[in-house]
N, CA, C and O atoms as CSV, one atom per row, in Angstrom:
chain,resi,resn,atom,element,x,y,z
A,1,MET,N,N,0.818,-1.178,0.000
A,1,MET,CA,C,0.000,0.000,0.000
A,1,MET,C,C,0.865,1.247,0.000
A,1,MET,O,O,0.519,2.239,-0.640
A,2,ALA,N,N,1.980,1.211,0.705
A,2,ALA,CA,C,2.826,2.399,0.784
A,2,ALA,C,C,3.269,2.854,-0.597
A,2,ALA,O,O,3.331,4.053,-0.871
A,3,ALA,N,N,3.576,1.903,-1.462
A,3,ALA,CA,C,4.014,2.251,-2.816
A,3,ALA,C,C,2.899,2.953,-3.578
A,3,ALA,O,O,3.154,3.927,-4.287
A,4,GLU,N,N,1.686,2.479,-3.444
A,4,GLU,CA,C,0.567,3.093,-4.153
A,4,GLU,C,C,0.292,4.491,-3.626
A,4,GLU,O,O,0.001,5.401,-4.402
A,5,VAL,N,N,0.381,4.668,-2.321
A,5,VAL,CA,C,0.175,5.995,-1.746
A,5,VAL,C,C,1.271,6.934,-2.234
A,5,VAL,O,O,0.995,8.083,-2.582
A,6,ALA,N,N,2.522,6.450,-2.262
A,6,ALA,CA,C,3.636,7.271,-2.733
A,6,ALA,C,C,3.452,7.657,-4.192
A,6,ALA,O,O,3.669,8.810,-4.566
A,7,ILE,N,N,3.052,6.697,-5.018
A,7,ILE,CA,C,2.826,6.987,-6.439
A,7,ILE,C,C,1.694,7.997,-6.576
A,7,ILE,O,O,1.794,8.952,-7.346
A,8,ALA,N,N,0.625,7.781,-5.830
A,8,ALA,CA,C,-0.521,8.696,-5.896
A,8,ALA,C,C,-0.131,10.097,-5.444
A,8,ALA,O,O,-0.668,11.085,-5.945
A,9,ALA,N,N,0.806,10.187,-4.496
A,9,ALA,CA,C,1.222,11.486,-3.978
A,9,ALA,C,C,2.226,12.176,-4.894
A,9,ALA,O,O,2.224,13.403,-4.991
A,10,LEU,N,N,3.085,11.411,-5.570
A,10,LEU,CA,C,4.174,12.001,-6.338
A,10,LEU,C,C,3.859,12.241,-7.808
A,10,LEU,O,O,4.319,13.223,-8.391
A,11,VAL,N,N,3.088,11.364,-8.399
A,11,VAL,CA,C,2.810,11.461,-9.831
A,11,VAL,C,C,1.566,12.314,-10.034
A,11,VAL,O,O,0.524,12.030,-9.442
A,12,PRO,N,N,1.652,13.343,-10.848
A,12,PRO,CA,C,0.437,14.131,-11.131
A,12,PRO,C,C,-0.653,13.219,-11.687
A,12,PRO,O,O,-0.420,12.462,-12.629
A,13,LEU,N,N,-1.823,13.298,-11.105
A,13,LEU,CA,C,-2.907,12.374,-11.439
A,13,LEU,C,C,-3.277,12.396,-12.916
A,13,LEU,O,O,-3.747,11.388,-13.444
A,14,GLU,N,N,-3.074,13.530,-13.598
A,14,GLU,CA,C,-3.440,13.587,-15.017
A,14,GLU,C,C,-2.538,12.708,-15.885
A,14,GLU,O,O,-2.873,12.427,-17.035
A,15,PHE,N,N,-1.382,12.266,-15.337
A,15,PHE,CA,C,-0.479,11.415,-16.101
A,15,PHE,C,C,-0.792,9.929,-15.936
A,15,PHE,O,O,-0.241,9.094,-16.653
A,16,LEU,N,N,-1.663,9.602,-15.004
A,16,LEU,CA,C,-2.012,8.208,-14.781
A,16,LEU,C,C,-3.228,7.832,-15.611
A,16,LEU,O,O,-4.187,8.596,-15.711
A,17,GLU,N,N,-3.178,6.658,-16.196
A,17,GLU,CA,C,-4.317,6.140,-16.930
A,17,GLU,C,C,-5.479,5.958,-15.955
A,17,GLU,O,O,-5.278,5.517,-14.823
A,18,ARG,N,N,-6.674,6.290,-16.385
A,18,ARG,CA,C,-7.840,6.245,-15.491
A,18,ARG,C,C,-8.025,4.880,-14.838
A,18,ARG,O,O,-8.282,4.807,-13.637
A,19,ASN,N,N,-7.900,3.799,-15.601
A,19,ASN,CA,C,-8.082,2.462,-15.035
A,19,ASN,C,C,-7.045,2.166,-13.955
A,19,ASN,O,O,-7.368,1.596,-12.913
A,20,LEU,N,N,-5.794,2.558,-14.212
A,20,LEU,CA,C,-4.733,2.343,-13.235
A,20,LEU,C,C,-5.010,3.165,-11.979
A,20,LEU,O,O,-4.850,2.674,-10.862
A,21,LEU,N,N,-5.421,4.402,-12.164
A,21,LEU,CA,C,-5.728,5.268,-11.038
A,21,LEU,C,C,-6.868,4.687,-10.201
A,21,LEU,O,O,-6.793,4.671,-8.972
A,22,MET,N,N,-7.906,4.219,-10.856
A,22,MET,CA,C,-9.045,3.637,-10.146
A,22,MET,C,C,-8.623,2.383,-9.389
A,22,MET,O,O,-9.046,2.172,-8.252
A,23,GLU,N,N,-7.792,1.553,-10.011
A,23,GLU,CA,C,-7.317,0.334,-9.344
A,23,GLU,C,C,-6.450,0.688,-8.139
A,23,GLU,O,O,-6.568,0.070,-7.081
A,24,MET,N,N,-5.580,1.682,-8.302
A,24,MET,CA,C,-4.734,2.106,-7.192
A,24,MET,C,C,-5.579,2.628,-6.035
A,24,MET,O,O,-5.319,2.286,-4.882
A,25,MET,N,N,-6.563,3.432,-6.316
A,25,MET,CA,C,-7.419,3.970,-5.260
A,25,MET,C,C,-8.205,2.840,-4.576
A,25,MET,O,O,-8.361,2.831,-3.355
A,26,SER,N,N,-8.685,1.911,-5.366
A,26,SER,CA,C,-9.397,0.767,-4.802
A,26,SER,C,C,-8.478,-0.048,-3.899
A,26,SER,O,O,-8.885,-0.483,-2.822
A,27,ASN,N,N,-7.239,-0.255,-4.338
A,27,ASN,CA,C,-6.271,-0.998,-3.532
A,27,ASN,C,C,-5.937,-0.270,-2.240
A,27,ASN,O,O,-5.785,-0.896,-1.191
A,28,ILE,N,N,-5.822,1.047,-2.313
A,28,ILE,CA,C,-5.543,1.822,-1.103
A,28,ILE,C,C,-6.693,1.674,-0.105
A,28,ILE,O,O,-6.461,1.511,1.093
A,29,VAL,N,N,-7.910,1.730,-0.593
A,29,VAL,CA,C,-9.076,1.568,0.289
A,29,VAL,C,C,-9.079,0.175,0.910
A,29,VAL,O,O,-9.287,0.041,2.116
A,30,LYS,N,N,-8.851,-0.860,0.109
A,30,LYS,CA,C,-8.847,-2.231,0.624
A,30,LYS,C,C,-7.728,-2.437,1.637
A,30,LYS,O,O,-7.934,-3.066,2.675
A,31,ALA,N,N,-6.550,-1.909,1.338
A,31,ALA,CA,C,-5.419,-2.051,2.256
A,31,ALA,C,C,-5.691,-1.307,3.561
A,31,ALA,O,O,-5.318,-1.776,4.636
A,32,THR,N,N,-6.330,-0.164,3.466
A,32,THR,CA,C,-6.677,0.595,4.669
A,32,THR,C,C,-7.667,-0.176,5.524
A,32,THR,O,O,-7.545,-0.215,6.748
A,33,GLU,N,N,-8.646,-0.788,4.875
A,33,GLU,CA,C,-9.615,-1.607,5.605
A,33,GLU,C,C,-8.917,-2.763,6.301
A,33,GLU,O,O,-9.222,-3.076,7.451
A,34,MET,N,N,-7.987,-3.394,5.610
A,34,MET,CA,C,-7.260,-4.524,6.183
A,34,MET,C,C,-6.379,-4.056,7.346
A,34,MET,O,O,-6.309,-4.724,8.378
A,35,ALA,N,N,-5.717,-2.926,7.185
A,35,ALA,CA,C,-4.878,-2.388,8.253
A,35,ALA,C,C,-5.722,-2.035,9.478
A,35,ALA,O,O,-5.297,-2.250,10.613
A,36,THR,N,N,-6.903,-1.500,9.247
A,36,THR,CA,C,-7.810,-1.173,10.345
A,36,THR,C,C,-8.228,-2.432,11.080
A,36,THR,O,O,-8.304,-2.444,12.308
A,37,PHE,N,N,-8.500,-3.491,10.332
A,37,PHE,CA,C,-8.873,-4.773,10.928
A,37,PHE,C,C,-7.743,-5.284,11.817
A,37,PHE,O,O,-7.986,-5.705,12.947
A,38,VAL,N,N,-6.511,-5.250,11.313
A,38,VAL,CA,C,-5.353,-5.724,12.080
A,38,VAL,C,C,-5.146,-4.848,13.309
A,38,VAL,O,O,-4.923,-5.357,14.407
A,39,LEU,N,N,-5.219,-3.544,13.127
A,39,LEU,CA,C,-5.015,-2.616,14.234
A,39,LEU,C,C,-6.041,-2.841,15.330
A,39,LEU,O,O,-5.698,-2.820,16.512
A,40,ASN,N,N,-7.281,-3.053,14.959
A,40,ASN,CA,C,-8.313,-3.323,15.961
A,40,ASN,C,C,-7.990,-4.566,16.765
A,40,ASN,O,O,-8.218,-4.591,17.975
A,41,ASP,N,N,-7.469,-5.592,16.125
A,41,ASP,CA,C,-7.087,-6.808,16.831
A,41,ASP,C,C,-5.910,-6.568,17.765
A,41,ASP,O,O,-5.909,-7.024,18.908
A,42,VAL,N,N,-4.919,-5.856,17.272
A,42,VAL,CA,C,-3.729,-5.597,18.085
A,42,VAL,C,C,-4.082,-4.758,19.309
A,42,VAL,O,O,-3.601,-5.024,20.411
A,43,LEU,N,N,-4.917,-3.751,19.114
A,43,LEU,CA,C,-5.282,-2.874,20.213
A,43,LEU,C,C,-6.183,-3.554,21.245
A,43,LEU,O,O,-6.287,-3.093,22.381
A,44,ASN,N,N,-6.815,-4.619,20.858
A,44,ASN,CA,C,-7.719,-5.308,21.768
A,44,ASN,C,C,-6.980,-6.432,22.486
A,44,ASN,O,O,-7.308,-7.608,22.329
A,45,VAL,N,N,-5.985,-6.055,23.269
A,45,VAL,CA,C,-5.135,-7.027,23.963
A,45,VAL,C,C,-5.931,-7.819,24.996
A,45,VAL,O,O,-5.607,-8.974,25.274
A,46,GLN,N,N,-6.951,-7.220,25.558
A,46,GLN,CA,C,-7.743,-7.911,26.571
A,46,GLN,C,C,-8.331,-9.209,26.038
A,46,GLN,O,O,-8.361,-10.218,26.742
A,47,ARG,N,N,-8.793,-9.182,24.805
A,47,ARG,CA,C,-9.354,-10.407,24.210
A,47,ARG,C,C,-8.298,-11.490,24.121
A,47,ARG,O,O,-8.580,-12.658,24.387
A,48,LEU,N,N,-7.078,-11.110,23.748
A,48,LEU,CA,C,-6.001,-12.090,23.649
A,48,LEU,C,C,-5.656,-12.646,25.020
A,48,LEU,O,O,-5.497,-13.856,25.184
A,49,GLN,N,N,-5.540,-11.763,26.004
A,49,GLN,CA,C,-5.165,-12.184,27.342
A,49,GLN,C,C,-6.248,-13.017,28.013
A,49,GLN,O,O,-5.942,-13.923,28.789
A,50,SER,N,N,-7.495,-12.721,27.725
A,50,SER,CA,C,-8.596,-13.444,28.369
A,50,SER,C,C,-8.948,-14.741,27.647
A,50,SER,O,O,-9.748,-15.534,28.145
A,51,GLY,N,N,-8.355,-14.959,26.478
A,51,GLY,CA,C,-8.646,-16.189,25.740
A,51,GLY,C,C,-9.935,-16.141,24.956
A,51,GLY,O,O,-10.447,-17.183,24.547
A,52,THR,N,N,-10.468,-14.962,24.738
A,52,THR,CA,C,-11.729,-14.848,23.999
A,52,THR,C,C,-11.521,-14.410,22.551
A,52,THR,O,O,-12.474,-14.029,21.872
A,53,PHE,N,N,-10.290,-14.463,22.087
A,53,PHE,CA,C,-9.984,-14.114,20.701
A,53,PHE,C,C,-10.632,-15.149,19.795
A,53,PHE,O,O,-10.411,-16.347,19.974
A,54,THR,N,N,-11.420,-14.715,18.835
A,54,THR,CA,C,-12.148,-15.653,17.978
A,54,THR,C,C,-11.826,-15.429,16.508
A,54,THR,O,O,-11.391,-14.351,16.103
A,55,PHE,N,N,-12.046,-16.455,15.736
A,55,PHE,CA,C,-11.903,-16.398,14.291
A,55,PHE,C,C,-13.294,-16.506,13.681
A,55,PHE,O,O,-14.154,-17.231,14.180
A,56,ALA,N,N,-13.496,-15.782,12.608
A,56,ALA,CA,C,-14.766,-15.881,11.886
A,56,ALA,C,C,-14.772,-17.173,11.079
A,56,ALA,O,O,-13.716,-17.674,10.693
A,57,SER,N,N,-15.923,-17.693,10.832
A,57,SER,CA,C,-16.062,-18.845,9.952
A,57,SER,C,C,-17.108,-18.493,8.908
A,57,SER,O,O,-18.302,-18.745,9.077
A,58,VAL,N,N,-16.619,-17.902,7.822
A,58,VAL,CA,C,-17.485,-17.407,6.768
A,58,VAL,C,C,-17.025,-18.009,5.442
A,58,VAL,O,O,-15.820,-18.112,5.215
A,59,PRO,N,N,-17.935,-18.407,4.566
A,59,PRO,CA,C,-17.510,-18.936,3.269
A,59,PRO,C,C,-16.869,-17.846,2.405
A,59,PRO,O,O,-17.369,-16.724,2.326
A,60,PHE,N,N,-15.753,-18.199,1.760
A,60,PHE,CA,C,-15.097,-17.278,0.830
A,60,PHE,C,C,-14.326,-18.082,-0.203
A,60,PHE,O,O,-14.002,-19.250,0.014
A,61,GLN,N,N,-14.035,-17.438,-1.337
A,61,GLN,CA,C,-13.285,-18.094,-2.410
A,61,GLN,C,C,-11.795,-17.867,-2.173
A,61,GLN,O,O,-11.321,-16.731,-2.163
A,62,LEU,N,N,-11.073,-18.953,-1.984
A,62,LEU,CA,C,-9.656,-18.885,-1.653
A,62,LEU,C,C,-8.854,-18.195,-2.752
A,62,LEU,O,O,-8.009,-17.352,-2.449
A,63,LEU,N,N,-9.095,-18.530,-4.014
A,63,LEU,CA,C,-8.341,-17.912,-5.102
A,63,LEU,C,C,-8.611,-16.412,-5.204
A,63,LEU,O,O,-7.700,-15.636,-5.494
A,64,GLU,N,N,-9.838,-16.008,-4.971
A,64,GLU,CA,C,-10.147,-14.575,-5.026
A,64,GLU,C,C,-9.398,-13.832,-3.923
A,64,GLU,O,O,-8.931,-12.714,-4.139
A,65,THR,N,N,-9.281,-14.434,-2.757
A,65,THR,CA,C,-8.518,-13.830,-1.671
A,65,THR,C,C,-7.060,-13.670,-2.080
A,65,THR,O,O,-6.460,-12.623,-1.839
A,66,HIS,N,N,-6.486,-14.702,-2.697
A,66,HIS,CA,C,-5.108,-14.612,-3.193
A,66,HIS,C,C,-4.976,-13.477,-4.206
A,66,HIS,O,O,-4.037,-12.684,-4.141
A,67,ARG,N,N,-5.895,-13.405,-5.117
A,67,ARG,CA,C,-5.829,-12.371,-6.160
A,67,ARG,C,C,-5.917,-10.963,-5.565
A,67,ARG,O,O,-5.222,-10.052,-6.015
A,68,GLN,N,N,-6.759,-10.789,-4.568
A,68,GLN,CA,C,-6.880,-9.481,-3.923
A,68,GLN,C,C,-5.551,-9.057,-3.308
A,68,GLN,O,O,-5.131,-7.910,-3.459
A,69,ILE,N,N,-4.900,-9.971,-2.622
A,69,ILE,CA,C,-3.614,-9.659,-1.993
A,69,ILE,C,C,-2.560,-9.383,-3.055
A,69,ILE,O,O,-1.767,-8.453,-2.906
A,70,LEU,N,N,-2.539,-10.167,-4.116
A,70,LEU,CA,C,-1.557,-9.939,-5.183
A,70,LEU,C,C,-1.744,-8.569,-5.814
A,70,LEU,O,O,-0.764,-7.892,-6.122
A,71,ARG,N,N,-2.991,-8.151,-6.011
A,71,ARG,CA,C,-3.252,-6.817,-6.564
A,71,ARG,C,C,-2.762,-5.729,-5.611
A,71,ARG,O,O,-2.213,-4.715,-6.043
A,72,LEU,N,N,-2.964,-5.947,-4.315
A,72,LEU,CA,C,-2.504,-4.970,-3.333
A,72,LEU,C,C,-0.981,-4.846,-3.334
A,72,LEU,O,O,-0.442,-3.759,-3.127
A,73,MET,N,N,-0.299,-5.953,-3.566
A,73,MET,CA,C,1.161,-5.965,-3.503
A,73,MET,C,C,1.821,-5.567,-4.820
A,73,MET,O,O,3.011,-5.251,-4.838
A,74,GLN,N,N,1.083,-5.578,-5.905
A,74,GLN,CA,C,1.637,-5.368,-7.239
A,74,GLN,C,C,2.390,-4.044,-7.361
A,74,GLN,O,O,3.517,-4.031,-7.857
A,75,CYS,N,N,1.807,-2.946,-6.927
A,75,CYS,CA,C,2.477,-1.647,-7.050
A,75,CYS,C,C,3.737,-1.585,-6.212
A,75,CYS,O,O,4.715,-0.947,-6.604
A,76,HIS,N,N,3.725,-2.239,-5.068
A,76,HIS,CA,C,4.918,-2.276,-4.219
A,76,HIS,C,C,6.067,-2.956,-4.962
A,76,HIS,O,O,7.200,-2.476,-4.936
A,77,PHE,N,N,5.776,-4.052,-5.612
A,77,PHE,CA,C,6.814,-4.772,-6.356
A,77,PHE,C,C,7.288,-3.958,-7.554
A,77,PHE,O,O,8.485,-3.903,-7.833
A,78,ILE,N,N,6.362,-3.330,-8.257
A,78,ILE,CA,C,6.718,-2.518,-9.422
A,78,ILE,C,C,7.628,-1.372,-9.003
A,78,ILE,O,O,8.597,-1.063,-9.698
A,79,SER,N,N,7.325,-0.740,-7.872
A,79,SER,CA,C,8.142,0.390,-7.422
A,79,SER,C,C,9.570,-0.035,-7.090
A,79,SER,O,O,10.487,0.784,-7.138
A,80,LYS,N,N,9.761,-1.303,-6.754
A,80,LYS,CA,C,11.095,-1.821,-6.446
A,80,LYS,C,C,11.716,-2.534,-7.655
A,80,LYS,O,O,12.762,-3.174,-7.546
A,81,GLN,N,N,11.047,-2.406,-8.808
A,81,GLN,CA,C,11.485,-3.033,-10.054
A,81,GLN,C,C,11.630,-4.545,-9.900
A,81,GLN,O,O,12.576,-5.150,-10.405
A,82,LEU,N,N,10.681,-5.133,-9.202
A,82,LEU,CA,C,10.623,-6.575,-9.026
A,82,LEU,C,C,9.408,-7.114,-9.768
A,82,LEU,O,O,8.439,-6.396,-10.015
A,83,LYS,N,N,9.481,-8.371,-10.112
A,83,LYS,CA,C,8.357,-9.013,-10.780
A,83,LYS,C,C,7.709,-9.982,-9.797
A,83,LYS,O,O,8.382,-10.822,-9.200
A,84,LEU,N,N,6.423,-9.856,-9.642
A,84,LEU,CA,C,5.673,-10.725,-8.749
A,84,LEU,C,C,4.932,-11.757,-9.582
A,84,LEU,O,O,4.093,-11.418,-10.417
A,85,GLU,N,N,5.253,-13.016,-9.345
A,85,GLU,CA,C,4.563,-14.097,-10.041
A,85,GLU,C,C,4.032,-15.074,-9.013
A,85,GLU,O,O,4.695,-15.392,-8.026
A,86,CYS,N,N,2.847,-15.532,-9.261
A,86,CYS,CA,C,2.240,-16.518,-8.383
A,86,CYS,C,C,1.456,-17.489,-9.261
A,86,CYS,O,O,0.604,-17.070,-10.045
A,87,VAL,N,N,1.733,-18.745,-9.134
A,87,VAL,CA,C,1.038,-19.772,-9.906
A,87,VAL,C,C,0.054,-20.466,-8.969
A,87,VAL,O,O,0.446,-21.091,-7.984
A,88,LEU,N,N,-1.197,-20.346,-9.289
A,88,LEU,CA,C,-2.241,-20.955,-8.478
A,88,LEU,C,C,-2.915,-22.056,-9.284
A,88,LEU,O,O,-3.145,-21.907,-10.484
A,89,ASP,N,N,-3.221,-23.137,-8.633
A,89,ASP,CA,C,-3.841,-24.287,-9.289
A,89,ASP,C,C,-5.221,-23.906,-9.815
A,89,ASP,O,O,-6.077,-23.470,-9.045
A,90,SER,N,N,-5.442,-24.064,-11.104
A,90,SER,CA,C,-6.717,-23.685,-11.730
A,90,SER,C,C,-7.885,-24.530,-11.218
A,90,SER,O,O,-9.042,-24.133,-11.354
A,91,GLN,N,N,-7.593,-25.680,-10.638
A,91,GLN,CA,C,-8.672,-26.516,-10.093
A,91,GLN,C,C,-9.326,-25.881,-8.863
A,91,GLN,O,O,-10.411,-26.285,-8.443
A,92,LEU,N,N,-8.648,-24.884,-8.296
A,92,LEU,CA,C,-9.211,-24.208,-7.134
A,92,LEU,C,C,-10.179,-23.090,-7.511
A,92,LEU,O,O,-10.807,-22.485,-6.642
A,93,GLU,N,N,-10.296,-22.820,-8.807
A,93,GLU,CA,C,-11.204,-21.761,-9.284
A,93,GLU,C,C,-12.628,-22.053,-8.812
A,93,GLU,O,O,-13.173,-23.125,-9.075
A,94,GLY,N,N,-13.215,-21.094,-8.119
A,94,GLY,CA,C,-14.589,-21.240,-7.656
A,94,GLY,C,C,-14.747,-22.058,-6.388
A,94,GLY,O,O,-15.858,-22.184,-5.874
A,95,VAL,N,N,-13.655,-22.620,-5.868
A,95,VAL,CA,C,-13.745,-23.414,-4.648
A,95,VAL,C,C,-13.989,-22.472,-3.464
A,95,VAL,O,O,-13.278,-21.485,-3.272
A,96,VAL,N,N,-14.994,-22.802,-2.697
A,96,VAL,CA,C,-15.363,-21.997,-1.538
A,96,VAL,C,C,-14.929,-22.740,-0.276
A,96,VAL,O,O,-15.205,-23.930,-0.121
A,97,VAL,N,N,-14.257,-22.036,0.611
A,97,VAL,CA,C,-13.848,-22.606,1.891
A,97,VAL,C,C,-14.481,-21.777,3.000
A,97,VAL,O,O,-14.863,-20.626,2.786
A,98,ALA,N,N,-14.591,-22.365,4.177
A,98,ALA,CA,C,-15.115,-21.639,5.325
A,98,ALA,C,C,-13.954,-21.297,6.240
A,98,ALA,O,O,-13.120,-22.147,6.552
A,99,GLY,N,N,-13.910,-20.061,6.660
A,99,GLY,CA,C,-12.840,-19.640,7.555
A,99,GLY,C,C,-12.856,-18.140,7.725
A,99,GLY,O,O,-13.843,-17.471,7.420
A,100,ASP,N,N,-11.751,-17.624,8.214
A,100,ASP,CA,C,-11.622,-16.195,8.466
A,100,ASP,C,C,-10.849,-15.565,7.312
A,100,ASP,O,O,-9.621,-15.627,7.272
A,101,ASN,N,N,-11.568,-14.964,6.384
A,101,ASN,CA,C,-10.981,-14.398,5.177
A,101,ASN,C,C,-9.922,-13.341,5.506
A,101,ASN,O,O,-8.872,-13.293,4.865
A,102,ASN,N,N,-10.196,-12.498,6.500
A,102,ASN,CA,C,-9.228,-11.463,6.854
A,102,ASN,C,C,-7.949,-12.054,7.429
A,102,ASN,O,O,-6.859,-11.559,7.145
A,103,ARG,N,N,-8.067,-13.103,8.232
A,103,ARG,CA,C,-6.865,-13.769,8.760
A,103,ARG,C,C,-6.073,-14.416,7.621
A,103,ARG,O,O,-4.842,-14.385,7.613
A,104,MET,N,N,-6.789,-14.996,6.667
A,104,MET,CA,C,-6.117,-15.610,5.522
A,104,MET,C,C,-5.353,-14.544,4.743
A,104,MET,O,O,-4.226,-14.785,4.311
A,105,LYS,N,N,-5.947,-13.383,4.562
A,105,LYS,CA,C,-5.255,-12.287,3.869
A,105,LYS,C,C,-3.988,-11.884,4.612
A,105,LYS,O,O,-2.960,-11.608,3.993
A,106,GLN,N,N,-4.065,-11.852,5.952
A,106,GLN,CA,C,-2.884,-11.522,6.742
A,106,GLN,C,C,-1.773,-12.542,6.517
A,106,GLN,O,O,-0.613,-12.178,6.330
A,107,VAL,N,N,-2.136,-13.814,6.537
A,107,VAL,CA,C,-1.152,-14.884,6.358
A,107,VAL,C,C,-0.501,-14.790,4.980
A,107,VAL,O,O,0.722,-14.860,4.866
A,108,ILE,N,N,-1.304,-14.632,3.944
A,108,ILE,CA,C,-0.774,-14.544,2.587
A,108,ILE,C,C,0.120,-13.322,2.436
A,108,ILE,O,O,1.197,-13.412,1.847
A,109,GLN,N,N,-0.313,-12.189,2.957
A,109,GLN,CA,C,0.470,-10.964,2.825
A,109,GLN,C,C,1.778,-11.044,3.606
A,109,GLN,O,O,2.787,-10.489,3.169
A,110,ASN,N,N,1.780,-11.711,4.732
A,110,ASN,CA,C,2.992,-11.813,5.542
A,110,ASN,C,C,3.942,-12.896,5.048
A,110,ASN,O,O,5.092,-12.955,5.482
A,111,PHE,N,N,3.475,-13.750,4.149
A,111,PHE,CA,C,4.311,-14.821,3.613
A,111,PHE,C,C,5.347,-14.213,2.721
A,111,PHE,O,O,6.171,-14.931,2.153
């Protein structure tokens, strides 16, 4: 997210293609939501200490979660002149799993 914010701050917006600009803004919003989710968990130390920390169990598409994280990380890699490649098994397309989608995003992003 930092790379996208930096690009958005440094590059005059009229030089960015509209689709790229819209994707960057969408990624910034999603990353902010994710950061807020993590921050809320970190700040709620009482739940951790009391043993009441819980995980959601909601159906979500695993591949879509991967794709969302890859899109969020793409500008960061581009700014460092790195290429991000991820090969995901096509058999997982449309597969729905039950779990905590936000925790899964944290795990993938921290990997």
